[in-house]
MARVO-670271 format. One record per residue (C-alpha): residue number from 1; x, y, z; residue in three letters; chain. Coordinates in steps of 0.25 Angstrom, whole numbers. Each point is the difference from the previous one (the first is absolute). Example, Ala and Ser with C-alpha at 12.3 -4.5 7.8 and 13.67 -1.06 7.14 Angstrom:
2
1 / 49 / -18 / 31 / ALA / A
2 / 6 / 14 / -2 / SER / A
This chain:
323
1 / 8 / -88 / 34 / UNK / A
2 / 12 / 10 / -1 / UNK / A
3 / -1 / 13 / -8 / UNK / A
4 / 9 / -6 / -10 / UNK / A
5 / -9 / -12 / -3 / UNK / A
6 / -12 / 10 / -2 / UNK / A
7 / 8 / 7 / -10 / UNK / A
8 / 5 / -12 / -7 / UNK / A
9 / -14 / -6 / -2 / UNK / A
10 / -5 / 14 / -4 / UNK / A
11 / 10 / 1 / -11 / UNK / A
12 / -2 / -14 / -5 / UNK / A
13 / -15 / 4 / -1 / UNK / A
14 / 3 / 13 / -8 / UNK / A
15 / 9 / -8 / -10 / UNK / A
16 / -12 / -10 / -2 / UNK / A
17 / -10 / 11 / -2 / UNK / A
18 / 7 / 11 / -7 / UNK / A
19 / 5 / -2 / -14 / UNK / A
20 / 3 / 8 / -13 / UNK / A
21 / -10 / -2 / -11 / UNK / A
22 / -4 / 8 / -12 / UNK / A
23 / 1 / 12 / -1 / UNK / A
24 / 14 / -1 / 6 / UNK / A
25 / 2 / 15 / 1 / UNK / A
26 / -12 / 0 / 10 / UNK / A
27 / 4 / -12 / 8 / UNK / A
28 / 15 / 0 / 0 / UNK / A
29 / 1 / 13 / 8 / UNK / A
30 / -10 / -7 / 10 / UNK / A
31 / 10 / -12 / 1 / UNK / A
32 / 11 / 10 / 2 / UNK / A
33 / -5 / 8 / 11 / UNK / A
34 / -5 / -12 / 8 / UNK / A
35 / 14 / -7 / -2 / UNK / A
36 / 8 / 12 / 5 / UNK / A
37 / -1 / -5 / 14 / UNK / A
38 / -3 / 8 / 12 / UNK / A
39 / -4 / -4 / 14 / UNK / A
40 / -13 / -6 / -4 / UNK / A
41 / -6 / 6 / 13 / UNK / A
42 / -14 / 1 / -4 / UNK / A
43 / -2 / -14 / -5 / UNK / A
44 / 7 / -6 / 12 / UNK / A
45 / -9 / 7 / 9 / UNK / A
46 / -12 / -6 / -7 / UNK / A
47 / 5 / -14 / 3 / UNK / A
48 / 4 / 4 / 14 / UNK / A
49 / -14 / 6 / 2 / UNK / A
50 / -6 / -14 / -4 / UNK / A
51 / 9 / -8 / 9 / UNK / A
52 / -2 / 10 / 12 / UNK / A
53 / -14 / -5 / 1 / UNK / A
54 / 3 / -15 / -2 / UNK / A
55 / -3 / 0 / -15 / UNK / A
56 / 8 / -7 / -11 / UNK / A
57 / 9 / 10 / -6 / UNK / A
58 / -2 / -7 / -14 / UNK / A
59 / -14 / 6 / 0 / UNK / A
60 / 6 / 14 / 0 / UNK / A
61 / 10 / -2 / -12 / UNK / A
62 / -10 / 6 / -11 / UNK / A
63 / -3 / 12 / 10 / UNK / A
64 / 15 / 2 / 2 / UNK / A
65 / 3 / 0 / -14 / UNK / A
66 / -12 / 10 / -3 / UNK / A
67 / 5 / 10 / 10 / UNK / A
68 / 15 / -1 / -5 / UNK / A
69 / -5 / 2 / -15 / UNK / A
70 / -8 / 12 / 5 / UNK / A
71 / 11 / 6 / 8 / UNK / A
72 / 10 / -1 / -12 / UNK / A
73 / -11 / 6 / -9 / UNK / A
74 / 1 / 12 / 9 / UNK / A
75 / 15 / 0 / -1 / UNK / A
76 / 0 / 1 / -15 / UNK / A
77 / -9 / 12 / 0 / UNK / A
78 / 7 / 7 / 12 / UNK / A
79 / 13 / -2 / -7 / UNK / A
80 / -6 / 8 / -12 / UNK / A
81 / -5 / 11 / 9 / UNK / A
82 / 13 / 1 / 7 / UNK / A
83 / 9 / -2 / -12 / UNK / A
84 / 7 / -10 / 8 / UNK / A
85 / 12 / -6 / -8 / UNK / A
86 / 2 / -12 / 10 / UNK / A
87 / -9 / -11 / 6 / UNK / A
88 / 7 / -10 / 9 / UNK / A
89 / 13 / 4 / -6 / UNK / A
90 / -5 / -3 / -14 / UNK / A
91 / -6 / 9 / -11 / UNK / A
92 / -14 / 4 / 2 / UNK / A
93 / -10 / -5 / -10 / UNK / A
94 / -2 / 13 / -7 / UNK / A
95 / 15 / 2 / -1 / UNK / A
96 / 2 / -15 / -6 / UNK / A
97 / -12 / 1 / -9 / UNK / A
98 / -7 / 13 / -1 / UNK / A
99 / -11 / 8 / 8 / UNK / A
100 / -12 / -5 / -8 / UNK / A
101 / 5 / -14 / 2 / UNK / A
102 / 1 / 2 / 15 / UNK / A
103 / -14 / 6 / 0 / UNK / A
104 / -7 / -11 / -7 / UNK / A
105 / 8 / -12 / 6 / UNK / A
106 / -4 / 7 / 14 / UNK / A
107 / -15 / 0 / -4 / UNK / A
108 / 1 / -15 / -4 / UNK / A
109 / 6 / -3 / 13 / UNK / A
110 / -11 / 7 / 8 / UNK / A
111 / -10 / -9 / -8 / UNK / A
112 / 8 / -12 / 3 / UNK / A
113 / 0 / 2 / 15 / UNK / A
114 / -15 / 0 / 0 / UNK / A
115 / -1 / -12 / -9 / UNK / A
116 / 9 / -8 / 11 / UNK / A
117 / -11 / 2 / 10 / UNK / A
118 / -9 / -8 / -8 / UNK / A
119 / 5 / -12 / 7 / UNK / A
120 / -8 / 3 / 12 / UNK / A
121 / -15 / -2 / 2 / UNK / A
122 / -12 / 5 / 7 / UNK / A
123 / 2 / 8 / 13 / UNK / A
124 / 15 / 0 / 0 / UNK / A
125 / 0 / 5 / -15 / UNK / A
126 / -9 / 11 / 4 / UNK / A
127 / 8 / 5 / 12 / UNK / A
128 / 13 / -1 / -8 / UNK / A
129 / -6 / 8 / -11 / UNK / A
130 / -5 / 11 / 9 / UNK / A
131 / 13 / 1 / 7 / UNK / A
132 / 8 / 0 / -13 / UNK / A
133 / -9 / 11 / -6 / UNK / A
134 / 1 / 8 / 12 / UNK / A
135 / 15 / -1 / 1 / UNK / A
136 / 2 / 2 / -15 / UNK / A
137 / -7 / 14 / 1 / UNK / A
138 / 7 / 4 / 12 / UNK / A
139 / 13 / -3 / -7 / UNK / A
140 / -4 / 10 / -11 / UNK / A
141 / -4 / 10 / 11 / UNK / A
142 / 13 / -1 / 6 / UNK / A
143 / 8 / 2 / -13 / UNK / A
144 / -9 / 12 / -3 / UNK / A
145 / 4 / 6 / 14 / UNK / A
146 / 14 / -3 / -3 / UNK / A
147 / 0 / 7 / -13 / UNK / A
148 / -8 / 12 / 6 / UNK / A
149 / 11 / 2 / 11 / UNK / A
150 / 11 / 2 / -10 / UNK / A
151 / -6 / 13 / -4 / UNK / A
152 / -2 / 5 / 14 / UNK / A
153 / 10 / 7 / 9 / UNK / A
154 / -6 / -5 / 13 / UNK / A
155 / -5 / -14 / 4 / UNK / A
156 / -3 / -4 / 14 / UNK / A
157 / 4 / -13 / 7 / UNK / A
158 / -14 / -4 / 1 / UNK / A
159 / -3 / 2 / -15 / UNK / A
160 / 13 / -8 / -4 / UNK / A
161 / -4 / -12 / 9 / UNK / A
162 / -14 / 0 / -6 / UNK / A
163 / 7 / 0 / -14 / UNK / A
164 / 9 / -12 / 3 / UNK / A
165 / -11 / -7 / 7 / UNK / A
166 / -8 / 0 / -13 / UNK / A
167 / 11 / -1 / -10 / UNK / A
168 / 8 / -11 / 7 / UNK / A
169 / -5 / -5 / 13 / UNK / A
170 / -14 / -4 / -4 / UNK / A
171 / 5 / -11 / -10 / UNK / A
172 / 9 / -6 / 11 / UNK / A
173 / -13 / 0 / 10 / UNK / A
174 / -9 / -5 / -11 / UNK / A
175 / 10 / -12 / -3 / UNK / A
176 / -1 / -5 / 15 / UNK / A
177 / -15 / 2 / 0 / UNK / A
178 / -2 / -8 / -13 / UNK / A
179 / 8 / -11 / 7 / UNK / A
180 / -10 / 1 / 12 / UNK / A
181 / -12 / 0 / -10 / UNK / A
182 / 5 / -12 / -7 / UNK / A
183 / 2 / -7 / 13 / UNK / A
184 / -14 / 4 / 4 / UNK / A
185 / 4 / 7 / 13 / UNK / A
186 / -10 / 9 / 8 / UNK / A
187 / -2 / 14 / -6 / UNK / A
188 / 6 / 6 / 13 / UNK / A
189 / 12 / -8 / -1 / UNK / A
190 / 2 / 3 / -15 / UNK / A
191 / -1 / 15 / 4 / UNK / A
192 / 11 / -2 / 10 / UNK / A
193 / 9 / -6 / -9 / UNK / A
194 / -3 / 11 / -10 / UNK / A
195 / 3 / 11 / 10 / UNK / A
196 / 13 / -8 / 3 / UNK / A
197 / 4 / 1 / -14 / UNK / A
198 / -4 / 15 / -1 / UNK / A
199 / 10 / 4 / 10 / UNK / A
200 / 11 / -9 / -5 / UNK / A
201 / -3 / 5 / -14 / UNK / A
202 / 2 / 15 / 5 / UNK / A
203 / 13 / -4 / 7 / UNK / A
204 / 5 / -7 / -13 / UNK / A
205 / -3 / 12 / -9 / UNK / A
206 / 7 / 10 / 10 / UNK / A
207 / 12 / -10 / 0 / UNK / A
208 / -1 / 0 / -15 / UNK / A
209 / 1 / 16 / 0 / UNK / A
210 / 12 / -1 / 9 / UNK / A
211 / 7 / -10 / -9 / UNK / A
212 / -3 / 9 / -12 / UNK / A
213 / 9 / 10 / 6 / UNK / A
214 / 10 / -8 / 8 / UNK / A
215 / 0 / -14 / -6 / UNK / A
216 / 9 / -6 / -10 / UNK / A
217 / -5 / -1 / -14 / UNK / A
218 / 6 / -14 / -3 / UNK / A
219 / -8 / -6 / 12 / UNK / A
220 / -12 / 9 / 0 / UNK / A
221 / -3 / -2 / -14 / UNK / A
222 / -4 / 14 / -4 / UNK / A
223 / 7 / 13 / -3 / UNK / A
224 / 5 / 6 / 13 / UNK / A
225 / -5 / 14 / 2 / UNK / A
226 / -12 / -2 / -10 / UNK / A
227 / -10 / 7 / 10 / UNK / A
228 / 9 / 12 / 1 / UNK / A
229 / 2 / 1 / -15 / UNK / A
230 / -15 / -1 / -2 / UNK / A
231 / -2 / 11 / 12 / UNK / A
232 / -9 / -10 / 7 / UNK / A
233 / -5 / 4 / 14 / UNK / A
234 / 4 / -12 / 8 / UNK / A
235 / 0 / -1 / 15 / UNK / A
236 / 15 / 4 / 0 / UNK / A
237 / -3 / 13 / -8 / UNK / A
238 / -12 / 3 / 9 / UNK / A
239 / 8 / -2 / 13 / UNK / A
240 / 12 / 8 / -5 / UNK / A
241 / -9 / 12 / -3 / UNK / A
242 / -7 / -1 / 13 / UNK / A
243 / 14 / 0 / 8 / UNK / A
244 / 8 / 9 / -9 / UNK / A
245 / 4 / 14 / 3 / UNK / A
246 / -4 / 11 / -10 / UNK / A
247 / 13 / -1 / -7 / UNK / A
248 / 0 / -15 / -2 / UNK / A
249 / -15 / 1 / -3 / UNK / A
250 / 2 / 10 / -11 / UNK / A
251 / 11 / -9 / -6 / UNK / A
252 / -8 / -12 / 0 / UNK / A
253 / -12 / 6 / -6 / UNK / A
254 / 10 / 6 / -11 / UNK / A
255 / 5 / -14 / -3 / UNK / A
256 / -14 / -5 / -1 / UNK / A
257 / -4 / 11 / -10 / UNK / A
258 / 11 / -5 / -10 / UNK / A
259 / -1 / -10 / -11 / UNK / A
260 / 14 / -3 / -4 / UNK / A
261 / 6 / -8 / -11 / UNK / A
262 / 11 / -4 / 9 / UNK / A
263 / -5 / -3 / 14 / UNK / A
264 / 13 / -5 / 7 / UNK / A
265 / 2 / 13 / 8 / UNK / A
266 / -14 / 1 / 3 / UNK / A
267 / -1 / -14 / 6 / UNK / A
268 / 13 / 2 / 8 / UNK / A
269 / -4 / 13 / 6 / UNK / A
270 / -15 / -3 / 3 / UNK / A
271 / 5 / -13 / 7 / UNK / A
272 / 10 / 9 / 8 / UNK / A
273 / -12 / 9 / 4 / UNK / A
274 / -8 / -12 / 4 / UNK / A
275 / 11 / -4 / 10 / UNK / A
276 / 2 / 14 / 5 / UNK / A
277 / -15 / 1 / 4 / UNK / A
278 / 0 / -14 / 6 / UNK / A
279 / -11 / -4 / -10 / UNK / A
280 / 7 / -13 / -2 / UNK / A
281 / -1 / -4 / 14 / UNK / A
282 / -14 / 5 / 1 / UNK / A
283 / -4 / -9 / -12 / UNK / A
284 / 7 / -12 / 7 / UNK / A
285 / -8 / 3 / 13 / UNK / A
286 / -13 / 0 / -8 / UNK / A
287 / 4 / -14 / -7 / UNK / A
288 / 2 / -6 / 14 / UNK / A
289 / -13 / 7 / 5 / UNK / A
290 / -9 / -6 / -11 / UNK / A
291 / 7 / -14 / 1 / UNK / A
292 / -3 / 0 / 15 / UNK / A
293 / -14 / 4 / -3 / UNK / A
294 / -1 / -12 / -10 / UNK / A
295 / 5 / -10 / 11 / UNK / A
296 / -9 / 5 / 10 / UNK / A
297 / -12 / -3 / -9 / UNK / A
298 / 6 / -13 / -3 / UNK / A
299 / 0 / -4 / 15 / UNK / A
300 / -15 / 1 / 0 / UNK / A
301 / -3 / -9 / -12 / UNK / A
302 / -6 / -14 / 4 / UNK / A
303 / 10 / -8 / -6 / UNK / A
304 / 10 / -10 / 5 / UNK / A
305 / 13 / 5 / 6 / UNK / A
306 / 8 / -7 / -10 / UNK / A
307 / -8 / 7 / -12 / UNK / A
308 / 1 / 13 / 8 / UNK / A
309 / 15 / -2 / 1 / UNK / A
310 / 2 / -3 / -15 / UNK / A
311 / -7 / 13 / -3 / UNK / A
312 / 8 / 8 / 10 / UNK / A
313 / 13 / -6 / -6 / UNK / A
314 / -4 / 4 / -14 / UNK / A
315 / -3 / 14 / 5 / UNK / A
316 / 13 / 1 / 7 / UNK / A
317 / 8 / -5 / -13 / UNK / A
318 / -8 / 9 / -9 / UNK / A
319 / 5 / 12 / 9 / UNK / A
320 / 15 / -5 / -3 / UNK / A
321 / -3 / -3 / -14 / UNK / A
322 / 3 / -15 / 2 / UNK / A
323 / -12 / -5 / -8 / UNK / A
């Protein structure tokens, strides 16, 4: 199957399963966030994970929806923490409704994501729940590290990679492994496809960081420069500090100590400092490095060449934001 077909089948399943019921103020925001679009990266990977090990992708539809609902729950709460005005080019839930509604609808989404796994039985259900619980907790750990880093002047590359691995990459990896579990793949092979997803997820988040600074708001779907406004210690920032001369380092630290009402000049100048220190190039190099690591693991998985090709194609498209 082509990636487009996976996405179409998933979206049809989402429409059938998710509906607005009473109280509408709880469920309408859930429908809103789930219909905002996006790449549907994680649910597609669940379906691809099933197919990779010769299972029927249709058996993965509920797990795919579970992971998409969970992911969007985290976005509702992340947007509150970041005070983000936009999500996928539209108002965030807390902006369109209010903070309390976003919190409660997010809580309901987390519960719904677990309910969707009730479709599975026996050993498959047990393995899915163990992986889902582990991943959910790791995502929370990653979010806490991200928040902690905002108040720290220095964050190492290793610490940052660990943080995005937990906050973002484990969910990508779990999506693939859930597919492998549903297809009843051997544990060793399921772990390999997890490792493939882990490296691909890190590359994806590094690119997300890059696009936050250098992307186009209309196509990126988020407020460009948001990480700079929030003083987030992204890979771009870490590399810039590492490569900066004393004068540039002092200026960069000064900008990141500021909380301004109008961030236009801050974003413009910090991006210039990123370019002057070649941190933009270093970040692109890191994206390529983790993408190559992912493909190296992919080559070791005992699946057909055709299925391996489809996964590699998906990864390549992801790095150019074609999916």
